[in-house]
ZADO-1210 file (C-alpha; in nm, 4 decimals, padded with zeros to 6 digits):
<atoms>
<atom x="-20.2077" y="03.1120" z="01.7057" code="UNK" pos="1"/>
<atom x="-20.2233" y="02.7383" z="01.7404" code="UNK" pos="2"/>
<atom x="-20.5564" y="02.5669" z="01.7892" code="UNK" pos="3"/>
<atom x="-20.4390" y="02.4279" z="02.1254" code="UNK" pos="4"/>
<atom x="-20.3498" y="02.7771" z="02.2473" code="UNK" pos="5"/>
<atom x="-20.6946" y="02.9021" z="02.1452" code="UNK" pos="6"/>
<atom x="-20.8629" y="02.6107" z="02.3219" code="UNK" pos="7"/>
<atom x="-20.6590" y="02.6752" z="02.6369" code="UNK" pos="8"/>
<atom x="-20.7560" y="03.0423" z="02.6319" code="UNK" pos="9"/>
<atom x="-21.1214" y="02.9598" z="02.5716" code="UNK" pos="10"/>
<atom x="-21.1168" y="02.7050" z="02.8562" code="UNK" pos="11"/>
<atom x="-20.9653" y="02.9665" z="03.0896" code="UNK" pos="12"/>
<atom x="-21.2500" y="03.2104" z="03.0346" code="UNK" pos="13"/>
<atom x="-21.5498" y="02.9809" z="03.0288" code="UNK" pos="14"/>
<atom x="-21.8268" y="03.0727" z="03.2686" code="UNK" pos="15"/>
<atom x="-21.8589" y="02.8660" z="03.5856" code="UNK" pos="16"/>
<atom x="-22.0065" y="02.5257" z="03.5104" code="UNK" pos="17"/>
<atom x="-21.8732" y="02.5383" z="03.1521" code="UNK" pos="18"/>
<atom x="-22.2175" y="02.5996" z="03.0047" code="UNK" pos="19"/>
<atom x="-22.1293" y="02.8980" z="02.7873" code="UNK" pos="20"/>
<atom x="-21.8086" y="03.0482" z="02.6505" code="UNK" pos="21"/>
<atom x="-21.7329" y="03.4169" z="02.7072" code="UNK" pos="22"/>
<atom x="-21.7547" y="03.6774" z="02.4330" code="UNK" pos="23"/>
<atom x="-21.5016" y="03.7176" z="02.1531" code="UNK" pos="24"/>
<atom x="-21.3861" y="04.0440" z="02.3148" code="UNK" pos="25"/>
<atom x="-21.2900" y="03.8565" z="02.6310" code="UNK" pos="26"/>
<atom x="-21.1056" y="03.5941" z="02.4271" code="UNK" pos="27"/>
<atom x="-20.9118" y="03.8643" z="02.2409" code="UNK" pos="28"/>
<atom x="-20.8292" y="04.0418" z="02.5693" code="UNK" pos="29"/>
<atom x="-20.7012" y="03.7156" z="02.7148" code="UNK" pos="30"/>
<atom x="-20.4953" y="03.6457" z="02.4017" code="UNK" pos="31"/>
<atom x="-20.3326" y="03.9881" z="02.4280" code="UNK" pos="32"/>
<atom x="-20.2109" y="03.8954" z="02.7766" code="UNK" pos="33"/>
<atom x="-20.0211" y="03.5930" z="02.6427" code="UNK" pos="34"/>
<atom x="-19.6443" y="03.5756" z="02.5830" code="UNK" pos="35"/>
<atom x="-19.5176" y="03.7636" z="02.2780" code="UNK" pos="36"/>
<atom x="-19.4848" y="03.4494" z="02.0618" code="UNK" pos="37"/>
<atom x="-19.8554" y="03.3735" z="02.0904" code="UNK" pos="38"/>
<atom x="-19.9476" y="03.7405" z="02.0583" code="UNK" pos="39"/>
<atom x="-19.7296" y="03.7757" z="01.7458" code="UNK" pos="40"/>
<atom x="-19.9127" y="03.4867" z="01.5843" code="UNK" pos="41"/>
<atom x="-20.2439" y="03.6523" z="01.6758" code="UNK" pos="42"/>
<atom x="-20.1502" y="03.9777" z="01.4992" code="UNK" pos="43"/>
<atom x="-19.9969" y="03.8009" z="01.1971" code="UNK" pos="44"/>
<atom x="-20.3285" y="03.6239" z="01.1378" code="UNK" pos="45"/>
<atom x="-20.5415" y="03.9390" z="01.1415" code="UNK" pos="46"/>
<atom x="-20.6778" y="04.0594" z="00.8040" code="UNK" pos="47"/>
<atom x="-20.4556" y="04.3644" z="00.7553" code="UNK" pos="48"/>
<atom x="-20.4775" y="04.5643" z="00.4303" code="UNK" pos="49"/>
<atom x="-20.1757" y="04.5343" z="00.2008" code="UNK" pos="50"/>
<atom x="-20.0895" y="04.7667" z="-00.0864" code="UNK" pos="51"/>
<atom x="-19.8318" y="04.6844" z="-00.3549" code="UNK" pos="52"/>
<atom x="-19.7567" y="04.9563" z="-00.6115" code="UNK" pos="53"/>
<atom x="-19.5221" y="04.9681" z="-00.9057" code="UNK" pos="54"/>
<atom x="-19.2653" y="05.2481" z="-00.8974" code="UNK" pos="55"/>
<atom x="-19.0598" y="05.3635" z="-01.1943" code="UNK" pos="56"/>
<atom x="-18.7646" y="05.5985" z="-01.1497" code="UNK" pos="57"/>
<atom x="-18.4140" y="05.6588" z="-01.2834" code="UNK" pos="58"/>
<atom x="-18.2923" y="05.3344" z="-01.1200" code="UNK" pos="59"/>
<atom x="-18.5579" y="05.1227" z="-01.2913" code="UNK" pos="60"/>
<atom x="-18.8759" y="04.9538" z="-01.1795" code="UNK" pos="61"/>
<atom x="-18.9543" y="04.8141" z="-00.8381" code="UNK" pos="62"/>
<atom x="-19.2612" y="04.7305" z="-00.6333" code="UNK" pos="63"/>
<atom x="-19.3277" y="04.8983" z="-00.2998" code="UNK" pos="64"/>
<atom x="-19.5555" y="04.7397" z="-00.0447" code="UNK" pos="65"/>
<atom x="-19.7067" y="04.8680" z="00.2766" code="UNK" pos="66"/>
<atom x="-19.9441" y="04.7506" z="00.5474" code="UNK" pos="67"/>
<atom x="-20.2009" y="05.0294" z="00.5508" code="UNK" pos="68"/>
<atom x="-20.2948" y="05.0053" z="00.9193" code="UNK" pos="69"/>
<atom x="-19.9344" y="04.9795" z="01.0447" code="UNK" pos="70"/>
<atom x="-19.7698" y="05.3195" z="01.0061" code="UNK" pos="71"/>
<atom x="-19.4132" y="05.2777" z="00.8820" code="UNK" pos="72"/>
<atom x="-19.4464" y="04.9084" z="00.7936" code="UNK" pos="73"/>
<atom x="-19.3314" y="04.8839" z="00.4320" code="UNK" pos="74"/>
<atom x="-19.0865" y="04.7034" z="00.2055" code="UNK" pos="75"/>
<atom x="-19.0032" y="04.6617" z="-00.1622" code="UNK" pos="76"/>
<atom x="-18.8920" y="04.4071" z="-00.4196" code="UNK" pos="77"/>
<atom x="-18.8097" y="04.3663" z="-00.7868" code="UNK" pos="78"/>
<atom x="-19.1377" y="04.1787" z="-00.8475" code="UNK" pos="79"/>
<atom x="-19.4836" y="04.1924" z="-00.6893" code="UNK" pos="80"/>
<atom x="-19.4275" y="03.8530" z="-00.5298" code="UNK" pos="81"/>
<atom x="-19.0909" y="03.9547" z="-00.3877" code="UNK" pos="82"/>
<atom x="-19.2363" y="04.2793" z="-00.2534" code="UNK" pos="83"/>
<atom x="-19.5211" y="04.0883" z="-00.0869" code="UNK" pos="84"/>
<atom x="-19.2846" y="03.8313" z="00.0631" code="UNK" pos="85"/>
<atom x="-19.0549" y="04.1071" z="00.1917" code="UNK" pos="86"/>
<atom x="-19.3559" y="04.2940" z="00.3283" code="UNK" pos="87"/>
<atom x="-19.4669" y="03.9907" z="00.5274" code="UNK" pos="88"/>
<atom x="-19.1177" y="03.9643" z="00.6739" code="UNK" pos="89"/>
<atom x="-19.1149" y="04.3372" z="00.7522" code="UNK" pos="90"/>
<atom x="-19.4564" y="04.3071" z="00.9180" code="UNK" pos="91"/>
<atom x="-19.3323" y="04.0287" z="01.1427" code="UNK" pos="92"/>
<atom x="-19.0320" y="04.2389" z="01.2488" code="UNK" pos="93"/>
<atom x="-19.2508" y="04.5461" z="01.2976" code="UNK" pos="94"/>
<atom x="-19.4907" y="04.3542" z="01.5219" code="UNK" pos="95"/>
<atom x="-19.2093" y="04.1904" z="01.7197" code="UNK" pos="96"/>
<atom x="-19.0620" y="04.5311" z="01.8050" code="UNK" pos="97"/>
<atom x="-19.4020" y="04.6759" z="01.8982" code="UNK" pos="98"/>
<atom x="-19.4705" y="04.3786" z="02.1267" code="UNK" pos="99"/>
<atom x="-19.1228" y="04.3894" z="02.2807" code="UNK" pos="100"/>
<atom x="-19.1619" y="04.7540" z="02.3809" code="UNK" pos="101"/>
<atom x="-19.5301" y="04.7287" z="02.4699" code="UNK" pos="102"/>
<atom x="-19.6306" y="04.9780" z="02.2033" code="UNK" pos="103"/>
<atom x="-19.9940" y="04.9777" z="02.0898" code="UNK" pos="104"/>
<atom x="-20.0623" y="04.7854" z="01.7692" code="UNK" pos="105"/>
<atom x="-20.3560" y="04.8993" z="01.5572" code="UNK" pos="106"/>
<atom x="-20.5880" y="04.6261" z="01.4394" code="UNK" pos="107"/>
<atom x="-20.7284" y="04.6092" z="01.0863" code="UNK" pos="108"/>
<atom x="-21.0079" y="04.8415" z="00.9872" code="UNK" pos="109"/>
<atom x="-21.3250" y="04.6465" z="00.9312" code="UNK" pos="110"/>
<atom x="-21.4972" y="04.7132" z="00.5997" code="UNK" pos="111"/>
<atom x="-21.8367" y="04.6333" z="00.7526" code="UNK" pos="112"/>
<atom x="-21.8364" y="04.9746" z="00.9226" code="UNK" pos="113"/>
<atom x="-21.8497" y="05.1588" z="00.5887" code="UNK" pos="114"/>
<atom x="-22.1518" y="05.2011" z="00.3649" code="UNK" pos="115"/>
<atom x="-21.9876" y="05.3845" z="00.0740" code="UNK" pos="116"/>
<atom x="-22.1387" y="05.7216" z="00.1591" code="UNK" pos="117"/>
<atom x="-22.0222" y="06.0322" z="00.3424" code="UNK" pos="118"/>
<atom x="-22.1553" y="06.3851" z="00.3668" code="UNK" pos="119"/>
<atom x="-21.9338" y="06.6589" z="00.2327" code="UNK" pos="120"/>
<atom x="-21.9981" y="07.0288" z="00.2823" code="UNK" pos="121"/>
<atom x="-21.8309" y="07.2623" z="00.0348" code="UNK" pos="122"/>
<atom x="-21.8583" y="07.6219" z="-00.0774" code="UNK" pos="123"/>
<atom x="-22.1478" y="07.7000" z="-00.3112" code="UNK" pos="124"/>
<atom x="-21.9067" y="07.8208" z="-00.5800" code="UNK" pos="125"/>
<atom x="-21.7171" y="07.4886" z="-00.5794" code="UNK" pos="126"/>
<atom x="-22.0463" y="07.2957" z="-00.5881" code="UNK" pos="127"/>
<atom x="-22.1559" y="07.4971" z="-00.8905" code="UNK" pos="128"/>
<atom x="-21.8189" y="07.4521" z="-01.0656" code="UNK" pos="129"/>
<atom x="-21.8234" y="07.0749" z="-01.0141" code="UNK" pos="130"/>
<atom x="-22.1847" y="07.0585" z="-01.1323" code="UNK" pos="131"/>
<atom x="-22.0950" y="07.2503" z="-01.4493" code="UNK" pos="132"/>
<atom x="-21.7882" y="07.0321" z="-01.5169" code="UNK" pos="133"/>
<atom x="-21.9960" y="06.7158" z="-01.4682" code="UNK" pos="134"/>
<atom x="-22.2545" y="06.8459" z="-01.7171" code="UNK" pos="135"/>
<atom x="-21.9805" y="06.9211" z="-01.9695" code="UNK" pos="136"/>
<atom x="-21.8566" y="06.5608" z="-01.9332" code="UNK" pos="137"/>
<atom x="-22.2114" y="06.4254" z="-01.9601" code="UNK" pos="138"/>
<atom x="-22.2010" y="06.2445" z="-01.6239" code="UNK" pos="139"/>
<atom x="-22.3746" y="06.2873" z="-01.2907" code="UNK" pos="140"/>
<atom x="-22.2224" y="06.5063" z="-01.0222" code="UNK" pos="141"/>
<atom x="-22.1747" y="06.1932" z="-00.8093" code="UNK" pos="142"/>
<atom x="-21.9833" y="06.0128" z="-01.0877" code="UNK" pos="143"/>
<atom x="-21.7720" y="06.3198" z="-01.1554" code="UNK" pos="144"/>
<atom x="-21.6858" y="06.3688" z="-00.7862" code="UNK" pos="145"/>
<atom x="-21.5915" y="06.0012" z="-00.7585" code="UNK" pos="146"/>
<atom x="-21.3665" y="06.0377" z="-01.0627" code="UNK" pos="147"/>
<atom x="-21.1994" y="06.3468" z="-00.9153" code="UNK" pos="148"/>
<atom x="-21.1490" y="06.1836" z="-00.5749" code="UNK" pos="149"/>
<atom x="-21.0022" y="05.8627" z="-00.7180" code="UNK" pos="150"/>
<atom x="-20.7266" y="06.0374" z="-00.9173" code="UNK" pos="151"/>
</atoms>
């Protein structure tokens, strides 16, 4: 979104007398009411999560990229850079179609909402087995569970 467009939107939603600007939520809501060109720029500038992975198969090596929050938004390339460039192009097309049809567009997941912990309930027998395997490896149960989950 251009700076002038942001200023215009902010001016539109200032409180009477101009003493204080409205909340960020009101600014975002106003931006989402703008024509698709402005809205597209808004979504393209959000901090979406990108994933680029190397894939090897019978045809050779390629890199596959996806935007994690945008289901079905993916692309590929022969190099990481090409995959990323193609992914950005695919994201723009994906967003254009969503805006054209008025489909909801998920916004990026904010990392601030996560603290790195979650509670997991499991059967006693599995707890015991994991505990025993962690002891055999000489690591804590927490380290062992993290290892198992990350594979």
